[in-house]
Backbone as JSON, one array per atom type, in Angstrom:
{
  "sequence": "MDISATLVKTLRDRTNQPMMKCKEALTEANGDIEKAIDWLRTHVKTFAGARRDRETAEGRIGTFVAPDMKSGAIVELRCESPSVVKAEPFVKLANDLAKEAASKEAGDITADDRIHDTIGLLRENIKVARIKPLRGGLIGSYCHHDGSIGVLVQVEGSTADPELLRDVCMHITAKNPLAARREDVPTALVAKEMEIATAQATATGKPANIAEKIAEGKLKTWFAENVLVEQPFVKDDSKTVGDLLKTAGLTLKGFVRFKVGEAS",
  "N": [[-7.96, 19.65, -23.44], [-4.96, 21.44, -23.21], [-2.01, 20.32, -24.21], [1.33, 20.77, -23.19], [4.66, 21.27, -24.82], [6.61, 20.65, -23.23], [5.54, 18.71, -21.42], [5.04, 16.57, -23.07], [7.61, 15.94, -23.99], [8.77, 15.12, -21.5], [7.41, 12.87, -20.94], [8.2, 11.48, -23.24], [10.95, 11.11, -22.75], [10.84, 9.47, -20.73], [9.56, 7.13, -21.61], [10.61, 6.56, -24.17], [9.15, 6.75, -26.54], [7.5, 7.82, -29.66], [7.02, 11.31, -30.35], [4.57, 12.17, -31.25], [2.92, 10.01, -30.54], [3.07, 10.15, -27.66], [1.91, 12.61, -26.99], [-0.49, 11.87, -27.92], [-1.02, 9.97, -25.94], [-1.04, 11.4, -23.65], [-3.07, 13.24, -24.07], [-5.28, 11.56, -23.89], [-5.06, 10.76, -21.23], [-5.75, 13.17, -19.91], [-3.54, 14.77, -19.38], [-2.2, 13.57, -17.37], [0.77, 11.89, -16.35], [1.5, 9.48, -15.29], [-0.78, 7.96, -15.79], [-0.88, 8.29, -18.68], [1.3, 6.57, -19.23], [0.21, 4.23, -18.53], [-1.61, 4.12, -20.53], [-0.08, 3.98, -22.77], [1.15, 1.54, -22.62], [-0.92, -0.23, -22.89], [-1.8, 0.36, -25.59], [0.4, 0.44, -27.23], [2.25, -1.77, -28.95], [5.06, -1.97, -29.11], [6.06, -0.8, -26.75], [8.29, -0.58, -24.1], [8.27, 0.04, -21.5], [8.73, 2.35, -18.64], [11.88, 3.67, -17.67], [13.18, 2.87, -14.51], [14.86, 4.43, -13.16], [17.31, 6.88, -12.97], [20.7, 7.84, -13.51], [22.33, 9.85, -11.08], [24.67, 10.82, -9.9], [28.08, 10.46, -9.15], [29.88, 7.63, -7.78], [30.01, 4.71, -5.52], [29.27, 1.29, -4.72], [29.46, -0.33, -1.64], [29.88, -3.48, 0.0], [29.47, -5.97, 2.6], [29.88, -9.08, 4.18], [29.46, -10.98, 7.13], [31.83, -13.42, 8.27], [30.26, -15.6, 9.41], [28.06, -15.57, 7.86], [25.67, -14.56, 8.84], [25.06, -11.98, 9.1], [25.21, -8.73, 7.25], [25.75, -5.94, 5.13], [25.04, -3.29, 3.14], [26.08, -0.33, 1.19], [25.6, 2.86, -0.44], [27.89, 5.13, -1.53], [28.63, 8.29, -2.32], [30.22, 10.64, -4.69], [32.04, 13.24, -6.38], [33.4, 12.99, -8.82], [34.45, 10.72, -11.53], [36.97, 9.76, -11.29], [37.47, 9.69, -8.65], [35.92, 7.6, -7.75], [37.32, 5.23, -8.19], [39.46, 5.66, -6.47], [41.59, 4.26, -3.91], [41.26, 5.05, -1.2], [38.73, 5.74, -1.12], [37.33, 3.58, -2.08], [37.92, 1.87, -0.01], [36.65, 3.28, 2.21], [33.89, 2.86, 1.49], [33.76, 0.22, 1.84], [34.33, -0.31, 4.42], [32.37, 1.09, 5.84], [30.22, -0.41, 5.01], [30.82, -2.78, 6.41], [30.94, -1.93, 9.07], [28.05, -1.35, 9.38], [27.0, -3.71, 9.29], [26.86, -4.74, 11.92], [25.39, -2.86, 13.17], [22.43, -0.88, 13.52], [21.36, 1.19, 10.74], [20.82, 3.83, 11.48], [22.59, 4.17, 13.47], [25.11, 4.43, 12.92], [28.21, 6.08, 13.02], [30.19, 7.83, 11.17], [31.29, 10.33, 10.41], [34.04, 11.43, 11.09], [35.88, 9.71, 9.49], [34.75, 10.0, 7.07], [35.16, 12.82, 6.66], [38.12, 12.81, 6.94], [38.7, 11.45, 4.48], [37.71, 12.97, 2.57], [39.44, 15.26, 3.13], [41.74, 13.93, 2.19], [41.04, 13.22, -0.56], [40.16, 15.51, -1.64], [37.42, 16.27, -2.41], [33.86, 16.45, -2.39], [32.09, 14.19, -0.09], [29.52, 11.73, 0.62], [27.18, 9.62, 2.42], [24.85, 8.0, 0.61], [22.86, 6.2, 1.09], [22.18, 3.23, 3.23], [22.01, 0.02, 4.23], [21.45, -2.55, 6.55], [21.33, -5.99, 7.07], [20.11, -8.78, 8.9], [19.93, -12.1, 10.08], [18.88, -15.32, 9.11], [20.73, -16.54, 6.36], [23.23, -14.92, 4.52], [24.27, -13.6, 1.32], [26.56, -11.97, -0.99], [27.28, -9.79, -3.74], [29.44, -7.54, -5.76], [29.51, -5.45, -8.37], [32.28, -5.24, -10.61], [33.18, -2.56, -11.08], [31.99, -1.24, -8.92], [29.46, -0.16, -9.43], [26.98, -1.57, -9.06], [25.69, -3.32, -6.58], [24.62, -6.2, -4.48], [22.67, -7.6, -1.95], [21.56, -10.88, -0.76], [19.19, -12.8, 0.96], [18.71, -15.66, 2.61], [16.99, -18.59, 4.2], [17.92, -21.53, 5.92], [19.81, -24.51, 6.65], [22.56, -24.68, 6.01], [24.59, -22.73, 3.52], [25.99, -22.45, 0.33], [28.33, -20.09, -0.35], [29.03, -19.33, -2.94], [26.81, -20.16, -4.39], [25.03, -18.3, -3.45], [26.26, -15.88, -4.12], [26.14, -16.11, -6.99], [23.27, -15.99, -7.19], [23.12, -13.42, -6.45], [24.26, -12.31, -8.47], [22.72, -12.76, -10.63], [20.47, -11.23, -9.84], [21.64, -8.71, -9.93], [21.81, -8.65, -12.92], [19.28, -8.91, -13.82], [17.45, -7.47, -12.2], [14.95, -7.8, -10.62], [11.74, -7.0, -9.63], [10.56, -7.63, -7.2], [11.22, -10.11, -4.51], [9.23, -12.26, -4.22], [5.78, -13.35, -5.2], [3.94, -12.53, -3.22], [5.18, -10.19, -2.25], [4.94, -8.33, -4.02], [3.17, -5.16, -4.44], [-0.28, -5.08, -3.86], [-1.96, -3.37, -5.43], [-0.34, -2.87, -7.74], [-0.38, -5.29, -8.88], [-3.12, -5.53, -9.61], [-3.27, -3.45, -11.29], [-1.5, -4.26, -13.44], [-3.1, -6.55, -14.26], [-5.3, -5.31, -15.23], [-4.35, -4.1, -17.45], [-3.41, -6.17, -18.9], [-5.84, -7.49, -19.33], [-7.14, -5.59, -20.85], [-5.49, -5.64, -23.17], [-5.91, -8.19, -24.05], [-8.79, -8.21, -24.39], [-8.78, -6.69, -26.55], [-7.94, -8.21, -28.58], [-10.19, -9.35, -29.85], [-11.11, -11.84, -29.25], [-13.33, -14.33, -27.96], [-14.89, -13.77, -24.63], [-14.26, -15.85, -22.63], [-11.9, -16.98, -23.6], [-10.34, -14.62, -23.95], [-9.98, -13.97, -21.2], [-8.32, -16.04, -20.32], [-6.07, -15.4, -21.87], [-5.44, -13.12, -20.82], [-4.91, -13.88, -17.96], [-2.69, -15.49, -18.57], [-0.63, -13.45, -19.68], [-0.37, -12.02, -17.32], [0.78, -14.1, -15.77], [3.26, -14.34, -17.19], [4.27, -11.82, -16.78], [4.66, -11.83, -13.94], [6.81, -13.9, -14.1], [8.82, -12.4, -15.18], [9.37, -10.46, -13.49], [9.4, -11.2, -10.77], [11.45, -12.46, -8.58], [11.97, -15.34, -7.63], [10.61, -16.61, -9.64], [11.96, -15.99, -11.95], [13.77, -17.22, -14.92], [16.81, -18.7, -14.33], [19.81, -16.96, -14.65], [22.25, -18.45, -15.34], [21.5, -20.84, -16.13], [18.82, -21.52, -17.69], [16.76, -23.32, -17.76], [15.76, -23.85, -15.36], [14.27, -21.97, -12.53], [15.14, -19.41, -10.46], [13.84, -19.82, -8.02], [13.53, -22.6, -8.09], [16.52, -23.28, -8.0], [17.28, -22.52, -5.42], [15.69, -24.11, -3.87], [16.46, -26.74, -4.27], [18.84, -26.55, -3.21], [18.13, -26.62, -0.52], [17.04, -24.21, 0.53], [15.18, -21.27, 1.38], [13.98, -18.35, 0.02], [14.18, -15.21, 1.64], [14.61, -12.51, 1.05], [15.98, -9.64, -0.79], [18.34, -7.01, -1.42], [19.13, -4.48, -3.59], [21.45, -2.25, -4.78], [21.96, 0.54, -6.88], [24.24, 2.8, -8.17], [23.23, 6.14, -8.05], [20.57, 5.78, -8.57], [17.12, 6.32, -7.97], [16.19, 6.55, -4.81]],
  "CA": [[-6.75, 20.13, -22.6], [-3.86, 21.89, -24.03], [-0.78, 19.46, -23.67], [2.43, 21.3, -23.55], [5.64, 20.53, -25.25], [7.62, 20.24, -22.12], [5.0, 17.83, -20.81], [5.33, 15.54, -24.1], [8.98, 15.65, -23.85], [9.04, 14.55, -20.24], [6.8, 11.61, -21.13], [8.94, 10.79, -24.18], [12.26, 10.84, -22.1], [10.61, 8.31, -19.75], [9.09, 5.74, -22.26], [11.24, 6.32, -25.47], [7.99, 6.47, -27.63], [7.53, 8.99, -30.55], [6.36, 12.48, -29.78], [3.04, 12.3, -31.46], [2.2, 9.17, -29.71], [3.19, 10.64, -26.37], [0.99, 13.6, -27.12], [-1.85, 11.07, -27.74], [-1.39, 9.3, -24.61], [-1.38, 12.61, -22.57], [-4.45, 13.83, -24.34], [-6.29, 10.53, -23.38], [-5.04, 10.7, -19.88], [-5.9, 14.64, -19.4], [-2.35, 15.29, -18.85], [-1.43, 12.68, -16.28], [1.72, 11.22, -16.92], [1.22, 7.86, -14.95], [-1.99, 7.33, -16.65], [-0.35, 8.07, -20.09], [2.29, 5.61, -19.36], [-0.41, 2.98, -18.64], [-2.3, 4.08, -21.86], [0.92, 3.48, -23.92], [1.48, 0.17, -22.36], [-2.12, -0.99, -23.35], [-2.24, 0.6, -26.86], [1.61, 0.37, -28.18], [2.96, -3.0, -28.68], [6.51, -2.02, -28.87], [6.11, -0.18, -25.56], [9.12, -1.36, -23.45], [8.17, 0.48, -20.13], [9.51, 3.42, -18.23], [13.04, 3.38, -16.98], [12.93, 2.83, -13.29], [15.58, 5.21, -12.36], [18.28, 7.67, -13.69], [21.95, 8.2, -13.0], [22.33, 11.42, -10.88], [25.83, 11.23, -9.17], [29.11, 9.36, -9.2], [29.88, 6.92, -6.38], [30.16, 3.27, -5.77], [28.46, 0.37, -3.82], [30.22, -1.19, -0.95], [29.09, -4.49, 0.55], [30.11, -6.75, 3.58], [29.06, -10.12, 4.8], [30.08, -11.61, 8.23], [32.14, -14.89, 8.07], [29.18, -16.62, 9.66], [27.04, -15.23, 6.94], [24.37, -14.18, 9.56], [24.85, -10.32, 9.03], [25.67, -7.97, 6.17], [25.25, -4.71, 4.84], [25.25, -2.45, 1.63], [26.09, 1.02, 1.43], [26.04, 3.71, -1.51], [28.67, 6.23, -1.15], [28.61, 9.29, -3.37], [31.31, 11.59, -4.79], [31.81, 14.11, -7.47], [34.04, 12.67, -9.97], [34.7, 9.43, -11.81], [38.44, 9.33, -10.8], [37.36, 9.14, -7.15], [35.2, 6.1, -7.65], [38.46, 4.21, -8.28], [40.43, 5.68, -5.6], [41.84, 3.31, -2.95], [40.57, 5.43, 0.1], [37.38, 5.86, -1.46], [36.71, 2.22, -2.1], [37.88, 1.38, 1.47], [35.7, 3.79, 3.04], [32.72, 2.29, 1.28], [33.67, -1.28, 2.36], [34.41, 0.01, 5.76], [31.08, 1.73, 6.23], [29.33, -1.61, 5.03], [31.25, -3.7, 7.69], [30.38, -1.21, 10.37], [26.81, -1.24, 9.38], [26.63, -5.02, 9.39], [26.87, -4.98, 13.24], [24.58, -1.8, 13.78], [21.31, -0.26, 12.65], [21.74, 2.15, 9.77], [21.01, 5.01, 12.04], [23.7, 4.21, 14.58], [26.51, 4.57, 12.17], [28.92, 7.2, 13.07], [31.38, 7.78, 10.34], [31.7, 11.52, 10.04], [35.36, 11.64, 11.04], [36.4, 9.05, 8.57], [34.36, 10.66, 5.81], [36.03, 14.03, 6.57], [39.42, 12.45, 6.59], [38.8, 10.92, 3.26], [37.33, 14.2, 1.95], [40.82, 15.85, 3.13], [42.82, 13.19, 1.23], [40.83, 13.35, -2.18], [39.76, 16.89, -2.03], [36.12, 16.17, -2.91], [32.81, 16.14, -1.34], [31.78, 12.7, -0.14], [28.54, 11.5, 1.4], [26.61, 8.32, 2.24], [23.5, 8.22, 0.1], [21.94, 5.27, 1.71], [22.89, 2.27, 3.76], [21.03, -0.98, 4.63], [22.02, -3.7, 7.24], [20.67, -7.18, 7.07], [20.38, -9.91, 9.74], [19.1, -13.2, 10.25], [19.05, -16.37, 8.03], [22.12, -16.68, 5.82], [23.6, -13.77, 3.56], [25.11, -13.64, 0.35], [26.62, -10.78, -1.53], [28.05, -9.59, -4.89], [29.41, -6.18, -6.06], [30.24, -5.44, -9.65], [33.77, -4.87, -10.56], [33.34, -1.15, -11.09], [31.26, -0.81, -7.81], [28.24, 0.59, -9.8], [25.87, -2.23, -8.73], [25.78, -4.27, -5.39], [23.35, -6.86, -4.11], [22.7, -8.67, -0.79], [20.37, -11.81, -0.73], [19.07, -13.31, 2.34], [17.83, -16.96, 2.57], [16.73, -19.43, 5.21], [18.28, -22.87, 5.56], [20.69, -24.91, 7.71], [23.82, -24.19, 5.51], [24.52, -22.23, 2.35], [27.19, -22.41, -0.39], [28.47, -18.78, -0.71], [29.19, -19.21, -4.35], [25.67, -20.22, -4.8], [24.42, -17.09, -3.03], [26.98, -14.88, -5.11], [25.41, -16.48, -8.27], [22.02, -15.44, -7.1], [23.22, -12.0, -6.43], [24.71, -11.75, -9.88], [21.37, -12.78, -11.25], [19.71, -10.11, -9.41], [22.35, -7.44, -10.66], [21.57, -8.58, -14.37], [17.75, -9.0, -14.06], [16.73, -6.28, -11.44], [13.69, -8.11, -10.19], [10.83, -5.96, -8.95], [10.16, -8.22, -5.91], [11.51, -11.36, -4.12], [8.13, -13.33, -4.17], [4.65, -12.72, -5.47], [3.36, -11.8, -2.14], [6.06, -9.05, -2.07], [4.48, -7.27, -5.18], [2.12, -4.45, -4.17], [-1.62, -5.55, -4.51], [-2.32, -2.33, -6.49], [0.61, -2.99, -8.88], [-0.82, -6.61, -9.53], [-4.47, -5.19, -10.1], [-3.01, -2.56, -12.49], [-1.01, -5.31, -14.4], [-4.0, -7.35, -14.73], [-6.23, -4.55, -15.85], [-3.61, -3.91, -18.59], [-3.4, -7.53, -19.44], [-7.39, -7.74, -19.57], [-7.4, -4.61, -22.05], [-4.69, -6.18, -24.34], [-6.67, -9.6, -24.4], [-10.03, -8.01, -24.91], [-8.48, -5.83, -27.81], [-7.93, -9.3, -29.75], [-11.45, -9.69, -30.25], [-11.44, -13.29, -28.86], [-14.4, -14.56, -27.02], [-14.56, -13.4, -23.2], [-13.44, -16.71, -21.91], [-10.5, -17.16, -24.06], [-9.62, -13.49, -23.64], [-9.79, -14.0, -19.77], [-7.36, -16.9, -20.16], [-5.0, -14.81, -22.43], [-5.0, -11.99, -19.7], [-4.21, -14.79, -17.05], [-1.23, -15.88, -19.16], [0.11, -12.29, -19.58], [-0.05, -11.87, -15.99], [1.83, -15.27, -15.25], [4.58, -13.94, -17.94], [4.86, -10.6, -16.09], [5.39, -12.45, -12.87], [8.16, -14.6, -14.5], [9.83, -11.44, -15.77], [9.66, -9.41, -12.51], [9.48, -11.66, -9.44], [12.81, -13.11, -8.44], [11.82, -16.7, -7.52], [10.1, -17.13, -10.84], [12.61, -15.82, -13.0], [14.74, -18.3, -15.18], [18.22, -18.37, -13.75], [20.66, -16.55, -15.86], [23.26, -19.25, -15.81], [20.67, -22.16, -16.56], [17.37, -20.86, -17.92], [15.87, -24.54, -17.57], [15.23, -23.76, -14.02], [13.98, -20.7, -12.08], [15.82, -19.12, -9.06], [13.44, -20.54, -6.86], [14.15, -24.06, -8.12], [17.8, -23.43, -7.62], [17.4, -22.49, -4.02], [14.96, -25.28, -3.22], [17.08, -27.75, -4.48], [19.83, -26.44, -2.18], [17.49, -26.71, 0.74], [17.06, -22.76, 0.84], [14.03, -20.69, 1.04], [14.32, -17.05, -0.13], [13.7, -14.22, 2.5], [14.48, -11.19, 0.34], [17.23, -9.15, -1.26], [18.59, -5.45, -1.56], [19.93, -4.2, -4.78], [21.63, -0.76, -4.9], [22.85, 0.86, -8.06], [24.68, 4.01, -7.95], [22.63, 7.2, -8.64], [19.04, 5.43, -8.8], [16.25, 6.94, -7.08], [16.02, 5.8, -3.58]],
  "C": [[-5.65, 20.48, -23.52], [-2.75, 21.33, -23.19], [0.59, 20.1, -24.2], [3.55, 20.47, -24.01], [6.4, 20.0, -24.2], [7.11, 18.98, -21.63], [5.22, 16.42, -21.71], [6.74, 15.1, -24.09], [9.39, 14.71, -22.69], [8.5, 13.16, -20.44], [7.77, 10.76, -22.27], [10.31, 10.45, -23.72], [12.03, 9.62, -21.21], [10.19, 7.19, -20.49], [9.83, 5.8, -23.7], [10.3, 6.25, -26.75], [8.03, 7.82, -28.59], [6.65, 10.18, -29.97], [4.93, 12.44, -29.93], [2.22, 11.27, -30.73], [2.15, 9.52, -28.16], [2.21, 11.74, -26.25], [-0.47, 13.02, -26.96], [-2.28, 10.73, -26.56], [-1.75, 10.39, -23.67], [-2.79, 13.12, -22.85], [-5.58, 12.88, -23.93], [-6.34, 10.41, -22.05], [-5.13, 12.26, -19.34], [-4.7, 15.14, -18.8], [-1.45, 14.52, -17.8], [-0.55, 11.69, -16.72], [1.78, 9.82, -16.6], [0.23, 7.26, -15.76], [-1.69, 7.25, -18.14], [0.46, 7.09, -20.35], [1.35, 4.25, -19.36], [-1.19, 2.97, -20.04], [-1.23, 3.54, -22.88], [1.01, 1.98, -23.92], [0.15, -0.6, -22.95], [-2.23, -0.88, -24.7], [-0.95, 0.47, -27.73], [2.26, -0.92, -27.85], [4.51, -3.04, -28.63], [6.98, -1.29, -27.64], [7.22, -1.13, -24.64], [9.15, -0.92, -21.75], [9.03, 1.5, -19.85], [10.75, 3.05, -17.43], [12.7, 3.71, -15.5], [13.59, 4.12, -12.47], [16.71, 6.07, -13.41], [19.47, 7.78, -12.78], [22.04, 9.58, -12.38], [23.74, 11.61, -10.32], [26.79, 10.14, -9.55], [29.18, 8.82, -7.8], [29.97, 5.43, -6.67], [29.36, 2.52, -4.57], [29.57, -0.23, -3.0], [29.33, -2.22, -0.15], [30.11, -5.34, 1.53], [29.19, -7.91, 4.03], [30.04, -10.79, 5.81], [30.62, -12.94, 7.79], [31.05, -15.89, 8.27], [28.0, -16.47, 8.7], [25.65, -14.84, 7.53], [24.14, -12.56, 9.59], [25.64, -9.72, 7.89], [25.17, -6.76, 6.22], [25.56, -4.17, 3.61], [25.18, -1.0, 1.78], [26.33, 1.73, -0.05], [26.81, 4.89, -1.09], [28.85, 7.08, -2.32], [29.82, 10.08, -3.43], [31.09, 12.42, -6.07], [32.29, 13.75, -8.85], [34.52, 11.31, -10.34], [36.15, 8.83, -11.19], [38.41, 9.01, -9.41], [36.81, 7.87, -6.88], [36.14, 5.03, -7.5], [39.59, 4.35, -7.24], [40.51, 4.9, -4.36], [41.23, 3.67, -1.62], [39.21, 5.56, 0.01], [36.51, 4.54, -1.31], [36.8, 1.62, -0.66], [37.07, 1.95, 2.5], [34.21, 3.29, 2.74], [32.62, 1.0, 1.93], [33.75, -1.32, 3.77], [33.18, 0.38, 6.5], [29.99, 0.38, 6.16], [29.68, -2.62, 6.26], [30.74, -3.25, 9.01], [28.71, -1.49, 10.54], [26.23, -2.74, 9.59], [26.26, -5.49, 10.96], [25.91, -3.63, 13.89], [23.34, -1.49, 12.94], [21.85, 1.1, 11.88], [21.92, 3.5, 10.64], [22.02, 5.33, 13.17], [25.01, 4.35, 14.03], [27.17, 5.96, 12.57], [30.18, 7.39, 12.2], [31.86, 9.22, 9.84], [33.29, 11.81, 9.84], [36.06, 10.87, 9.88], [36.06, 9.49, 7.21], [35.14, 12.01, 5.55], [37.5, 13.86, 6.45], [39.5, 12.14, 5.08], [38.54, 12.24, 2.14], [38.73, 15.09, 1.84], [41.79, 15.11, 1.99], [42.41, 13.41, -0.38], [40.18, 14.67, -2.54], [38.34, 16.87, -2.88], [35.19, 15.86, -2.02], [32.32, 14.67, -1.43], [30.72, 12.48, 0.8], [27.9, 10.17, 1.2], [25.15, 8.58, 1.83], [22.45, 7.39, 0.69], [22.48, 4.11, 2.22], [21.84, 1.33, 4.37], [21.91, -2.27, 5.22], [20.89, -4.79, 7.1], [21.03, -8.21, 8.2], [19.53, -10.89, 9.8], [19.05, -14.11, 9.13], [20.48, -16.3, 7.56], [22.21, -15.52, 4.77], [24.55, -14.07, 2.69], [25.39, -12.31, -0.32], [27.44, -10.78, -2.97], [27.95, -8.18, -5.2], [29.96, -6.34, -7.34], [31.52, -4.84, -9.62], [34.0, -3.46, -10.38], [32.65, -0.5, -10.01], [29.83, 0.02, -8.07], [27.12, 0.05, -9.3], [26.37, -3.05, -7.45], [24.51, -4.91, -4.99], [23.82, -7.73, -3.02], [21.51, -9.65, -1.03], [20.35, -12.49, 0.55], [18.2, -14.59, 2.22], [17.79, -17.58, 4.01], [17.08, -20.9, 4.91], [19.3, -23.22, 6.83], [22.19, -24.38, 7.26], [23.62, -23.63, 4.07], [25.74, -22.1, 1.59], [27.52, -20.85, -0.69], [28.53, -18.48, -2.0], [27.78, -19.3, -5.0], [24.84, -18.83, -4.6], [24.95, -15.91, -3.9], [26.22, -14.95, -6.36], [24.02, -15.9, -8.28], [21.97, -13.99, -7.22], [23.56, -11.57, -7.78], [23.29, -11.8, -10.72], [20.62, -11.5, -11.11], [20.4, -8.84, -9.94], [22.06, -7.41, -12.02], [19.98, -8.43, -14.54], [16.94, -8.14, -13.35], [15.35, -6.72, -11.12], [12.83, -7.12, -9.4], [10.56, -6.48, -7.49], [10.85, -9.53, -5.73], [10.55, -12.43, -4.54], [6.95, -12.7, -4.65], [3.93, -11.89, -4.36], [3.97, -10.42, -1.88], [5.58, -7.94, -3.06], [3.31, -6.5, -4.57], [0.75, -5.04, -4.81], [-2.09, -4.56, -5.7], [-1.68, -2.42, -7.75], [0.01, -4.25, -9.73], [-2.1, -6.21, -10.29], [-4.06, -4.5, -11.39], [-2.44, -3.35, -13.63], [-2.22, -6.1, -14.97], [-5.05, -6.68, -15.61], [-5.4, -4.24, -17.35], [-3.73, -5.25, -19.42], [-4.84, -7.64, -20.09], [-7.53, -6.82, -20.96], [-6.77, -5.06, -23.27], [-5.5, -7.29, -24.84], [-7.8, -9.29, -25.21], [-9.68, -7.31, -26.49], [-8.23, -7.0, -29.05], [-9.06, -9.62, -30.45], [-11.84, -10.95, -30.15], [-12.56, -13.39, -27.93], [-14.15, -14.24, -25.52], [-13.87, -14.51, -22.53], [-12.12, -17.02, -22.41], [-9.75, -15.73, -23.89], [-9.08, -13.55, -22.13], [-8.49, -14.98, -19.54], [-5.88, -16.29, -20.76], [-4.45, -13.79, -21.46], [-4.25, -12.8, -18.67], [-2.75, -15.26, -17.47], [-0.24, -14.76, -19.32], [0.55, -11.97, -18.14], [1.04, -12.66, -15.34], [3.17, -14.72, -15.91], [5.0, -12.77, -17.27], [5.32, -10.92, -14.75], [6.7, -13.14, -12.99], [9.14, -13.6, -14.91], [10.14, -10.57, -14.56], [9.73, -9.91, -11.04], [10.79, -12.84, -9.51], [12.82, -14.81, -8.41], [11.18, -17.44, -8.56], [10.77, -16.86, -11.99], [13.46, -16.89, -13.4], [15.96, -17.65, -14.71], [19.16, -18.06, -14.82], [21.83, -17.55, -16.33], [22.73, -20.68, -16.41], [19.25, -21.79, -16.61], [16.33, -22.05, -17.96], [15.4, -24.58, -16.2], [15.15, -22.28, -13.57], [14.99, -20.52, -10.78], [15.26, -19.86, -8.0], [13.62, -22.08, -6.89], [15.52, -24.32, -7.65], [18.14, -23.47, -6.14], [16.7, -23.66, -3.33], [15.8, -26.54, -3.33], [18.39, -27.76, -3.55], [19.45, -26.25, -0.7], [17.3, -25.22, 1.35], [15.71, -22.15, 0.62], [14.45, -19.04, 0.91], [13.48, -16.04, 0.74], [13.51, -12.99, 1.73], [15.84, -10.8, -0.13], [17.16, -7.64, -1.11], [19.58, -5.28, -2.65], [20.0, -2.62, -4.82], [22.46, -0.44, -6.22], [23.05, 2.41, -7.86], [23.79, 5.13, -8.67], [21.13, 6.96, -8.98], [18.32, 6.22, -7.7], [16.04, 6.13, -6.03], [14.68, 5.28, -3.25]]
}
């Protein structure tokens, strides 16, 4: 199969691997980029993984949590230029939309007039990229100082310290977990990771029973890197996020993490 230079460059942009290695991977995968990424992960020790998203627009994240912590929302508001991201009317609009969403379903939010008013003030196109309300349990939030990333976390328990939940949200901001719990990871993805781990373990030349244990260890490490409750807490890596919440009498229900410009 003839592998085009454009296809090779696309794979290189996604994986940051050398051009020749990308061409080899695409040849092995018959031009299928996703299979080529899996091939690289299996055969290249320095492979760091494809970037999950790309920045595509200016904007900011707005968050809101009700005083009783029983409802909250997060919104991504887009604009055209970096200067507008910091403008007070734009910041206020993002936070106001999140506050409104906390008491409504995302599809019920009617903010056209306020958006048009802000467009008139700032002379720039503005649109809501996505919005997510949360209800039930107890909710905490964190928004990065420049508005580029925001997180909501949802837990179950009788009471929760808002600062503790904020710390968990900050952890999510920094570590970007793939899922809240193991059971939230798609079965197909776990199977794919096990397949890759098994291929890597088999390549060591160890006996089958030892290779199997190596593969299981690799999968366990993958869960610890990608599942929130199993990740070492950023402020104290002697305990996991799950341990932290359990000590506080809380059970994780889920989280929402928005980053400006990422693929929805």
